[in-house]
N, C-alpha and C positions, 0 to 999 in steps of 0.2 A: 504493499500500501504505500501512494506517494505522502509524502511528509505535507504536513498544513501549510507551512509556506510554500509548497512546489504547484498545491493547488490553486491557492489564490493567486501567485503567478498567473497560469495557466489563465485562469477565470478574468483578469484582467486585461490578459492578452487577446482575450475572446471579446472584451467589450467594445461598444462601436467607435469606429474609426471619432478620433477626437476627446473623446474621454479624457478629461484631466486629469481623475485617478479615482481610488476606490479603497473601500473600508471594508472588511466583515470583522465582528465582534460576536464574541457569544458568553454567556455568564451562566452557570450553572444554574442561579437563583438571581432573579434580576433587580430586588429587593432587599433591603436590610430588614431587621424586625419590624422598623418604622415604616410600612407598604407606601410610605409618599415618597420617598428615598431609595433614588437607585443605587446598588451598590458598583462598585468598578467590574469589567469585565477580567472574566478570567484568560481570553482569549482575545488580542486584537491585534490584526494583519492590515497592514497601509501600503499603498503601495501610488506613485505615480505621486504628483503633486499633493498628495491626501497624506503624505506622510509627516508632513510638518505639525497635523492637528495633536499629534497621537501624544507628545510630550505635556500640552496644554489640556486636551479632553482627560489626562490620567494626572497628572502631574498637580496641575490647578482644580482639577475635579470638575470642568465646565463641561464633561459629559452628564454630570447631574441637571444641568442648566438647560442644556441644548433641547429644543421644543419638539426638534426630528425625531430623539429616542424616546422622550413625551409620549407623543401623537404614536410611536411606533409600539411601543408595550399598549396600548390601548384598543387596536385593530387587527384585524389581520389581514387586510388587500395591500398592497402596492400604492404608494403614491409618490407625486412631486411633487415638491417643495421648492420655494427663494424666500431667500433673505432682502431681499432688495422691498423695501417698505412701500412703493408704488405700481406692483406687482400682485395679481391675485393669488391668493395662496394658500393652500389649509392650516399654513402656521400663521398667517399676514395677522391676527388677534393679540397673539404669543407675542410679536414683536413688540408691544408696546410696555412689556413685563418689565420693572426697572435689569430681574437678576440674569435677562438676556440677552443685556446688552453689549456683552463680554465676550460673547457667541458671536454675536453678528458681527459686531466692529473685526474680529478675527478673519471670519471666514467672507467679508464683503473686501477687504485688502489686501487676503488672497484669492481674490478671484474664484473662490471657492464656494460662491452665495447660491448654486443652483444646483437639484439633482435627484434622483430617486433613489427612495429607500424601500428596501422590501423586509418586514417582519417576519421573523420565522420562530411562532409558540410551538417548540417543542414537549415530545414527554416527560414526564418527571420533572416539571418546571420549569425545561432548557429555557432558553431566548437567547434567539442571534438577531443580529440585523445586518442585509446586507447593502451597502450605499454607492450608488457612481455618483463622481461629479462631472455634471456640464459647462460644456461653454455657452457665452451665448447665443449662438444662433445654432445651437443643436433642438430640435425642438423636446420634449422630453414624452408626450403623449406618445408618438410614432415607433418608438424601444419602448416603453414600458412593459409592453405585454412578452416581448422576446427576453428583456430583462429581468420581469420577474422567476420566466421558467427558468434561464442561468440559474437564479440566485439559487432555486428549489434544488436544483442538478448539485448545486457547490454543496448546500450542506447535504443532500444525502452520502456526498463522497468524504464529507469529511466528519460524516457521526463517529466513524469507529476510532479515529483520533483525538475524541473531544474529552475533556477529562466532566465527569459526571459525579453528582451530589449524591452521598451517599446517605441514607436512610438511617438513624442514628437509631431510632425507636426498635425496643425489643417488640415481638405480635402482642406480647399480653398489654403492655405500654400503649399500640396502635389501637388496640381492641378497646382500653380504657377510657382512650381520648376519642375514640368514633363514639361512643354510647354517652359519653359527655357531651359532644358535639350536639347529640340529637334528643340531649335536655335531660339527660337522668344522673340521677345528684349521688355520690358516693355511696350511700346502702343501696342505692336501688340497682344501680351497678353490681356490688356485691350480692344480691341475691337475683340476676341475671346470669350471671357467673360462677353463682355457687361457692364463693369464698368469701374471706373476713372482711367485712369494710376497712380494717387498720391497712390489710393487703392492698385493696382498693387504692385509698390515700398513698401507700407506696407508690404504686407502679406511676402513678398520677405525680407523685411530687419529682420523681425520676423523670418521667418525660420531659415536665416542666425545665429542671436542672440540665438536660439534654440540648435541649431546643433554649437554653438561655431566656425564657419565657417570664415575664411580670407577673401572672397569674395564671391559672388554668384558662379563664377564657383567652388571654395569648396565647397559651402554649394551642389552643385546637386552632387558632387562624393561622399561626403558623404552620401545623402539621398540614392543615386543609389546602393552605395556600400552595404547598411545596409539595401535594398530591400525595403524603406520605399515608394520610387517613381518607375513606371514601366517606 
């Protein structure tokens, strides 16, 4: 199997002629324990002019305030975008927010202010995006479908080489959390599982500690978001 870097090289080489750069990023889980905050990607590969983004997007955590990433996290369809305030764009309203200023300033200054992003919501809560940066004279809509297909093919090729988030919960801990999510108390769970209430509490406490949760409800939220319980 080709390494990640070679597969991304090939994907960039196959981009439409004139494309300025390509970024692939992947996170085992895209959010921290605060669901409003992105974690930084576990894998990020940039090619072409997009290579200059990596230092600021990761080192300065601009990844967390980039409206394109926020948009990608909430939808499944590919989309084009522009940081030029006079152009219609799915992120036009976000450009008015103060925290987006640093992102917009850099991309406009680097002439990387237009592109297409393909969100990839993966099993076990993995999340990836593939983004191509386009020059001013290239119409995004004419290449969007083909690029989206290429992005999905790239992900299929990359999946075996990517890190995956291990489920730390024991089967009993996951079972107790699942029943908690269904509204059962520790006493009711103990009855349902034919276990002592103290043992159920112990399992729930262990699950909370492993997930670094603030309380039982927080543990349920984390485990559900990462698809460790159903």
